[in-house]
TORZATOR-238791 format. One record per residue (C-alpha): y, x, z. Coordinates in steps of 0.2 Angstrom, whole numbers, plus 2048, in hexadecimal, padded with zeros to 3 digits. Example, Ala and Ser with C-alpha at 12.3 -4.5 7.8 and 13.67 -1.06 7.14 Angstrom:
REM residues 2
7EA83E827/7FB844824/
END
This chain:
REM residues 732
7C88AF832/7C78B5820/7B48B381C/7AA8A2816/7AB894823/79A89082C/79787E830/79D881842/7AF88783D/7B387C82E/7C387382D/7BE865823/7B785882F/7C185D83E/7D0854846/7DB864841/7EE861845/7FA85B838/808867833/81585C835/80F855847/819861853/82A85D849/82784B84B/82384B85D/833857861/84084D856/84385B84B/83A85483B/84585082D/84483D828/84D838818/85982E824/85E83F82A/86384781A/87584F818/87E85A809/88F86280A/89E854806/891847805/896835800/88E825804/8888167FA/8858047FD/87D7F77F1/8867E77ED/8787DB7EC/8757C77E6/8767BA7F4/86D7AF7E7/85C7AD7E2/85F7AA7D0/8717A87C8/87C7AD7BA/8857BC7BC/8977B77B6/8A17C87BB/8A47D57C7/8B67DA7CE/8B67EA7D8/8C97EB7D8/8CA7E87EC/8BD7F47EF/8C48017E4/8D57FF7EC/8CE8067FD/8D3818800/8C181C805/8B88157F5/8B48227E8/8AB8177DA/8A38077D8/8948077CB/88C7F87C1/8807F47B2/88E7FC7A7/88D80D7AF/87980F7AA/87981B79C/86681A798/85980D79A/8607FD7A3/8507F87AC/8438027B6/8317FF7BB/82480A7BC/8177FF7B3/8207F17AD/8347F57A8/83B7E57AB/8477E77BB/8597EB7B8/8617FB7BF/86F7EE7C3/8707DC7BF/8777D97AD/8797C77A8/86F7BE7B7/8677C17C8/8567BB7CA/8537BF7DE/85D7C07ED/8627D27EF/8627D77DE/86E7E57DB/87E7E27D3/8897F17D7/8898017E1/8998077EA/89B8197F0/8A781D7FE/8AA82A809/8A0824818/89181881B/89B80A823/8AA80C816/89C808808/8957FA811/8A77F2813/8AB7F6801/89C7EF7FB/8A17DE803/8B17DF7FB/8AA7DF7E9/8AD7CD7E2/89E7C77D7/89F7B67CF/88F7AD7CD/88879D7C4/8797977CF/86B7937C5/85B7887C8/84E7927D4/83C7947D2/8367957E4/82578E7E2/8177997D8/80E7897D4/81B7827C8/81F7947C0/8137907B2/81877E7B0/81F77C79E/82E7737A5/8327827AF/84078E7A8/83979F7A4/8407AD7AF/83C7BA7A2/83C7B978F/8297B878F/8277AC79C/8227AA7AE/8117B17AE/80F7C57B2/7FC7C57B0/7EC7BB7AF/7DC7C37B3/7CC7B97B0/7BC7C07B5/7AB7B97B1/79A7BF7B3/7897B57B3/7877A27B0/7987997B1/78E7887B5/78478F7C3/7817837D0/77A7847E2/77177A7F0/78177D7FC/79377C7F5/7A37807FF/7B577E7F8/7C5782801/7D77887FF/7DF796807/7F079F807/7F87B080D/80A7B3811/8167C080A/8157D0815/8227DD816/81C7F1817/8287F2824/829805826/83280C835/83E816829/84A80B81E/84D81280D/85982280E/85B830800/86883C7FC/86C8417E8/8768507E5/87C8557D4/8778647CB/8808717C3/87786F7B2/87C85D7B1/86C8577BA/8698507CA/85E8547DA/8588457E4/8518477F6/8488377FB/83882F803/82C8287F6/81B8267F1/81C82F7E0/82983B7DB/82583C7C9/8248297C6/8358277CD/83B8367C3/83582E7B3/83F81F7B7/84F8267BE/84F8327AE/84E8257A2/85C81B7AB/86782A7AB/86382E79B/85E84179F/84E84B79B/84384A7A9/84585C7AE/8578597B3/85184C7BF/84A8557CF/84384C7DC/83F8537EE/83584B7FA/83E84780B/83584281C/82D831819/82D824827/81E81A81F/81C81280F/80B80880D/8108037FB/8237FF7FE/82A80F7F7/82080D7E6/82E8057DE/84080A7D9/84E8057E5/85D80F7E8/85881F7DD/86181B7CD/8718157D7/8718247E0/86F8307D2/87B8287C8/8898287D6/88583B7D9/88783F7C5/8978337C5/89F83A7D5/89A84D7D3/89584C7E5/8868497F0/8838367F4/87982F801/87381E806/86A815814/864803813/8657F8823/8567EE828/85C7DE81F/85F7E780E/84E7F1810/8467DF811/84E7D9802/84E7E97F6/83B7EF7F6/82C7E47F0/8207DB7FC/80E7D67FE/80A7C77F1/80A7B67F9/7F97AF7F3/7F179D7F1/7DF79D7EE/7D27907EB/7C07957ED/7AF78C7EA/7A07967EF/78C7917ED/77D7967F5/76B7937F8/76578A807/76079B80E/7737A180C/76F7AB7FC/77F7AB7F2/77E7A37E1/7917A37DC/7A37A67DF/7B279E7D6/7C37A17DB/7D479D7D4/7E27A87DB/7F67A67D8/8007B47DD/8127B47E0/8197C37D7/82C7BF7DA/83B7C37CE/8347D27C6/8237D97C1/8227E97CD/80F7EC7CF/80A7D97CD/7FE7DC7BE/7F37E97C7/7F47DF7D7/7ED7D07CD/7DE7DB7C6/7DA7E17D7/7DB7CF7DF/7CF7CA7D1/7C27D97D2/7C07D67E5/7C17C27E6/7AD7C27E8/7AE7CF7F7/79F7DD7F8/7927D07F5/7837CF7E9/7897BF7DF/7807BB7CE/78E7AF7C7/7A17B37C9/7AF7A97C2/7C07B07C8/7D27AD7C0/7E27B57C7/7F27B27C3/8027BB7C7/8137B37C4/8257B57C3/8307AB7CF/8417AC7D8/83A7B27E8/8397C47EF/8327D17E3/81F7D37E8/8167E37E3/80B7F07ED/8067F07FE/7F77F8807/7E87EE800/7F07EA7F0/7E97D97EC/7D97DC7F5/7E07D5806/7E47C47FF/7D47C37F6/7CA7C8806/7D07BB811/7CC7AF802/7BA7B3800/7B77B8813/7BD7A7818/7B379D80C/7A37A5812/7A77A0823/7A778F81C/796792814/78F798823/79478B82E/78E77E820/77D78781F/77E788833/77B79A831/7837AA83B/7917B0831/78B7C1833/7797BF82E/7817B681E/78A7C581A/77B7CF81D/7717C6812/77C7C7803/7857D9803/7847E57F6/7767F37F7/7738037EE/7708007DC/7787EE7DB/7857E97CF/7977E57D5/7997D37D4/7A87D07C9/7A67DF7BD/7957E27BC/7977F57C0/7897FE7C8/78F8017DA/7848117DD/77D8177EC/78B81A7F9/78B8077FD/788807811/78D7F5814/77D7F081E/782801829/7937FA82B/78E7E9831/7817F083D/78E7FD844/79C7F0846/7917E284F/78A7EE85B/79B7F5862/79E7ED874/7A77DD875/7B77DD880/7B67D6892/7BE7C5896/7D07C489A/7D47C98AB/7E57C48B1/7F47BC8A9/7F87CA89E/7E87CB896/7E97B7892/7F37B0882/8047AF886/8037BF891/8107C18A0/8177B0899/80C7A78A5/80979A898/7F779889D/7EB79D8AC/7DD79B8A0/7DB78889E/7DA78488C/7D6797888/7C879987B/7C07A9874/7BA7AB863/7B27B9859/7B37BC847/7AC7C783A/7B27CC828/7AD7DA81B/7B87E280F/7B87EC7FF/7C47F47F4/7C48037E6/7CD8127E9/7D781C7DC/7DE8147CC/7D38087C2/7D17FD7B5/7D380B7A7/7E38147AF/7E08267B0/7E082E7C0/7E38417C2/7EE84D7CD/7F38607CA/7F786D7D7/7FD8807D8/7F688C7E5/80189B7E6/7F88AA7F2/8038B87F8/8038C5805/8078B7812/7F98AB80D/7F689C801/80388F7FE/7FE87D7F8/80B8777EC/8078657EA/8118567E5/80684B7EE/8128417FA/80F84080D/81382F813/80C830823/7F882F81D/7F5841822/7F484980F/7FB85A815/7EE85C822/7E1857816/7E6863809/7E7872815/7D686E81C/7CE86D80B/7D687E805/7D3886815/7C0883814/7C0888802/7CA898805/7BF89D812/7CC89C820/7D98A4818/7EC8A081E/7F2890814/802888815/80A87880C/81A87A800/8288707FD/82385F7F4/82D85D7E4/82D8557D3/82C8677CB/8198687CF/80B8607C5/80A84E7C8/7FF8467D5/8018357D2/8068297E1/8018297F2/7F98197F1/7E88107EC/7DF81A7FA/7DE8287EE/7EA8387F1/7DD8417FD/7D083F7EF/7DA8437E0/7E68517E7/7D88577F4/7CD8587E4/7DA8637DB/7DD86D7EA/7CA8717ED/7C98757D9/7D78827DB/7D188A7EB/7C188D7E6/7C88967D5/7D48A07E0/7C78A57EB/7BD8AB7DD/7CA8B57D7/7CE8BC7E8/7BB8C27E9/7BC8C97D9/7CB8D37DD/7C38D97EE/7B38DC7E7/7AA8D17F3/79D8C57F0/79D8BE802/7A38C2813/7B48C481A/7C38C780D/7CF8D6810/7E08CE817/7EB8C7809/7F88D480B/7EB8E3807/7E48DA7F9/7F48D47F1/8038DE7F7/8128D97ED/8088CF7E1/8048BC7E0/7F78B27DA/7FB8A17D1/7EC8947CE/7EF8837C6/7E28767C6/7E08647C3/7D38577C9/7CF8477BF/7C78397C5/7B98327BB/7BF8267AE/7BF8137AF/7BF8047A3/7CD7F77A1/7BC7EB7A0/7B87E0792/7C07CF78F/7B77C879F/7BA7D77A8/7A97DE7A8/7A77F17A9/7AA8017B3/7BB7FD7B8/7BB8067C8/7B68197CE/7B08137DF/7B28097EC/7B6807801/7AC7FB80B/7B27F581C/7AB7EA82B/7B67E3838/7B37D7847/7C27CF851/7C27C8862/7D07BC867/7D57B0875/7DE7A1870/7E979487B/7E3785872/7F177A878/7FF785873/7F778E864/7FA7A086C/7EE7AE865/7EB7BD870/7E17CB867/7D37D1872/7CB7DF867/7C97E5856/7B97EE851/7B67F6840/7A9801837/7B1808829/7A9811819/7B3823818/7A882D80E/7AB83C817/7B983E825/7C384D820/7CE84A830/7C683D83C/7D583B846/7E0837838/7D382A831/7D3822842/7E6822841/7E581A830/7D980C837/7E3809845/7F380783B/7EB7FC82D/7E37F2839/7F57EE841/7FA7E8830/7EB7DD82E/7F07D583E/8017D383A/7FD7CA82A/7F07BF834/7FB7B9842/80D7BF841/8147C4830/81D7BA821/82D7BD819/8337AA816/83D7A7808/844796806/84B7927F5/8497A47F2/8547A9800/84C7B380F/84E7AC820/8477B982B/84C7CA823/84E7D3835/8427D9842/84A7CC84E/8417BE841/8347C6837/8267C8844/81B7D8844/80D7DC851/8127E8861/8077F3868/8057E6875/7FE7DA868/7F27E685E/7E37E5869/7D77F586C/7D07FC85C/7BC80085E/7B980A84D/7AA813846/7AB81F838/79C81D82B/79B82C822/790829811/796838806/79B8307F5/79283A7E9/7A18387DB/7AF83F7E7/7B48507EB/7AC8547FC/7A48437FC/7B483A802/7BB82A800/7CC822802/7CF81B814/7E2814814/7DF80380E/7CE7FB814/7D57F8826/7E07EB81F/7D37E3815/7C87D9820/7D17DB832/7DD7CC82E/7CE7C1828/7C47C6838/7D17C0842/7D37B1839/7C17AE83B/7C17B184E/7D07A584F/7C7797847/7B779A852/7C2798861/7CB78885C/7C178084F/7D177F843/7CF784832/7DE790831/7E079081E/7EF79B81E/7F57AD824/7FE7AF82E/7F77A383A/804798843/80378F854/80577F84B/7F5783841/7EB783851/7F277485B/7F4761857/
END
């Protein structure tokens, strides 16, 4: 079809097939781990076994004596900037004088096979002098604690204040909460291939979330102009924030340039756990006051985030935790302080939800305490206090506009049918292990709301560019938006197809030669790159109609219209500007917000502390669902991660040393552990966004975990102050 689409045959709003689905089903899809190149060498990283130590020397003689070893690289081989970091440049490419966390890269071995590289890495002798370990974030800012960085152990302090700081209330509750260190645990561990180019540059094929951010850091470390560093997106086996930071990128490119041959690296799971940043563990102290009828009067919160050894994204995560610490509620007085600190624990950075997950657990759990103190239904307490059109956001004072369907979310979520009671052993806690026949099993229902911004915020500009190329065969979308499993490819195709009246549209290769799009994070890519595609497609359609001499109706086939010619359209979409906020964080710091409601149902064996999840129901504010099936997929996956944080996942570090860096010891929910998800998509178009859409990737993780925790408390009567909830928290 070449004419304008009608409502009946539009692509946007339908569950169109993903362009990569067939290849992923039949096994022909090429993930980063499948990459090969002629005469390829292999690399392995020598990593510190210590959480904190002085680096005294590196002896690579034994490794270099092996016939299968080609090179060993360390900090002396880095020709450019010695450190990387896409926000704060503080993380050494290779350790120089000391190591600050277990797993910090010290050297990189290049050999003729992957096994040889691993064995040779073990042969590199590194001398260390252990130093005192800062493993408790609560002591990181103590004057008696030695600084881990020249400017001290504080990454960022955010203090938001609005309204009367001394406000009081008739009913007050106070509590402390804690969340664990969660790994993104993408199924495809880090893998990539670097190939030296004839012009003295290098091409890196990898799985990442932001080609241009990676290129800038790699080029700086190599001492090369950015145009000599070319990145190409390989198949990504999941990301969730874990591929935003530099891990092997500089090591591989250095090795390729040094050896003159392609070099590949693939991390093993244990190494992957150590290499990329995690979700920040949080300690939170909340105090909330309300009138006797439940009307909120104030929220006061103090949140401490363990950022680990380097900054990564700790600064913006602290900002996110602060701005969403009071939830999506009308609160006249707010006083929130968030501190992120350096420790010798694993580095923490971006993970789905980005600080708002931790804050959601704090505020929602405290509201449940308040509801109990008031003798009020927790859902009714929330319904009474949620933001409505025309309100101001509680922490920033920013008007929230009209796309605030919180009351509808509550009503839609609680109206979903509850699951049946357990029927048979498999439906009971403990499953076929037969730990109970139902005695001591209690059912609980919990409810929670979540809120987070989408797009960049706090004064960070947000924009994306795209190139559309029309030729006789169709229109090619050339976008650097990285497909990390979220379905950005199908979304861009659907948007372009509608705007071009059904002309054939295809996706081009994703490379750093294209205009920047920013990262596939912050629930932003469909909005920002989709907006760019929409602008470009509308302009291309105008040009084609001018050439064809038609105002409406079908266009001639592109082969007849263009012949051997091509038409190129370049467009950029910019999100509305935001403010960094005044000294107390007040101002228009966000473009827009996403809202979500979750209800969880659990069955708990109160004698053994075993929890079985019976259902998670959700109503999510999606603005406009470009592809409903993909949105449901995002919801299911995000809820699984929320359930994981609530009941299973914590990367334990004792004295800075990780003790469960394997899938045998780091527990994640399986398909049998994630209960059926009942989801309602609430579509209230956002007037600011292209096509009225909103981001959808992060809200599923926000309040799913707090809803599970609330359900566990309802079943057991236990406080459950930390996530993940452990059996010992529920018995005794």
